[in-house]
C-alpha positions in Angstrom: -137.1 -51.1 -145.1 -137.5 -53.9 -142.7 -139.6 -53.2 -139.5 -137.9 -53.2 -136.1 -138.4 -56.4 -134.3 -139.6 -56.1 -130.6 -140.4 -58.4 -127.9 -143.8 -56.8 -127.3 -146.9 -59.0 -127.7 -150.3 -57.5 -127.2 -153.5 -59.6 -126.5 -156.8 -59.4 -125.3 -159.1 -62.1 -123.8 -162.4 -62.3 -122.0 -162.8 -65.8 -120.2 -163.3 -67.3 -116.9 -160.2 -68.4 -114.8 -161.6 -70.7 -112.3 -162.6 -74.4 -112.8 -166.2 -74.2 -111.8 -167.1 -71.4 -114.2 -168.1 -73.8 -116.8 -170.5 -75.5 -114.3 -172.2 -72.1 -113.9 -172.1 -71.1 -117.6 -173.2 -74.3 -119.2 -174.9 -76.2 -116.3 -174.1 -79.7 -115.1 -175.4 -82.5 -112.9 -173.0 -83.7 -110.4 -173.1 -87.2 -108.5 -172.0 -87.9 -105.1 -168.7 -90.0 -104.7 -169.7 -91.4 -101.5 -173.3 -91.4 -99.9 -174.6 -87.8 -100.0 -173.3 -84.3 -101.1 -174.1 -81.3 -98.8 -175.0 -78.1 -100.5 -176.6 -74.8 -99.5 -179.6 -73.6 -101.3 -182.0 -71.7 -98.9 -180.5 -73.7 -96.1 -178.4 -76.9 -95.8 -179.5 -79.9 -97.8 -178.2 -83.3 -98.8 -178.7 -85.2 -101.9 -177.1 -88.0 -104.2 -177.0 -85.7 -107.3 -177.3 -81.8 -107.6 -178.2 -80.2 -111.0 -176.9 -76.7 -111.6 -178.8 -74.9 -114.3 -177.2 -73.1 -116.9 -176.6 -69.4 -115.8 -174.6 -67.9 -118.8 -172.6 -64.8 -117.7 -169.3 -65.0 -119.9 -171.1 -65.5 -123.3 -173.3 -62.4 -123.2 -170.2 -60.4 -121.6 -168.0 -61.6 -124.5 -170.7 -60.5 -127.0 -171.1 -57.1 -125.5 -167.2 -56.2 -125.2 -166.4 -57.5 -128.8 -169.5 -55.8 -130.3 -169.0 -52.4 -128.7 -165.1 -52.5 -129.4 -164.0 -52.4 -125.8 -162.1 -55.5 -126.3 -160.2 -54.4 -129.3 -159.5 -50.9 -127.7 -158.2 -52.5 -124.6 -155.7 -54.5 -126.7 -154.6 -51.4 -128.8 -154.1 -49.3 -125.7 -152.0 -52.0 -124.1 -150.1 -52.4 -127.4 -149.6 -48.7 -128.0 -148.6 -48.1 -124.4 -146.1 -50.8 -124.3 -144.5 -49.5 -127.7 -144.5 -45.8 -127.1 -145.3 -45.2 -123.4 
């Protein structure tokens, strides 16, 4: 017996969805395109370069949801809900 074909595809992902997330996650040194950059860190400051230190938040979150099974459980729940209501 051949299983019935369905259009249902279940996926689960944990990832940042904005462009500046990689700067926060891994750190980065940014350089001014013109004279100076304006940024706020305890008040307004100006500089030619700004170094953002790494502040990992996604990698620890991924490790937690993968190791405790909640990511797989969410994918299975979505799949079963789509298939059998």
